[in-house]
N, C-alpha and C positions, 0 to 999 in steps of 0.2 A: 138390303142395306147391310153393310159390314163395318164394324168398328172394332179395331184391335185393342185389346187390353181394357175392355169395357168394365170389368169387375175389379180391376186393379186400381182404378182411379176413384177418388172420393166424391167428386161432384162439388157443387157449391154448398157449403155447410148451412149458410143462412137460408138458401132456397129449399134445402132438404127439410129444415125445421118448419118453414112456412108451409110446404107441401104436406108434411105429416100432420100439422095442426089443422089444416083445411080439410084433409081427408077424414080426420077424426070428427070434425064438426059436421061436414056435409060432403060426403064422398062424390055425389053426383055433380058437384060444382067444379070438380077438377078435370082439366083437359090435359092429359099427359102428352098429347101430340105436340104441344107447344114447347115441351122441354127436350133437351138433347138426350141422346141415348145414355150417356154417362150419368146424367142426373136421374133418369128413370131406373137405371141399374143400382145406383146408390140408394134410392128409395126402396127398391126390392130387397137389397141387402139389409137395410135397417128393419124392414118388416120381418124378414126371416130371423134376424138376430133377436128381435123383441118378442118373438113368440114365447108363450109360457112353457111350451113343451116342444122339443125338436120335431121336425117332420119325420125323421127316421128315429123312432124311439130307441132308447137303450136296450129295451127288450128285444128289438129286431136287429140290432147292430150286428151280432155275430152271424145271423142268418144272411144278412145283406153282404157281409164280407165274404162268406162262403160262396154265396151265389155268384160273385164276380169271377170266381175261379172255376166254377163248374156249371155248365149250362143247365143240367137237370135241377140243381138247386135254384137257379135263376127262375125256372118255370114254377117250381114249388113256391118260391118267394112271391112271385106275381099272383099266383092263385091265393095264397094266404092274405095278401093285401086286398085283393078283391073281396074275399070273404069277410075280412076284418072291417072293411068300410061299409058293409051292408048290414 
């Protein structure tokens, strides 16, 4: 499946609120296959935005930026993440 601009669109705000509340109450009762891709992407954006800490911590930000311009740093970054998560 291919949907252009999936993360640029907001989805239905009311449906997003309903989905979020339902997931908070009973995650197994939600079937996201019934929603369109834009709505699912909006839900994912909300989830990531509402995280208490970013996925890429500020502590790792400089290493991440450096890794994008140098393959060796990319490998070191990946190893660090693997070690950090265990």
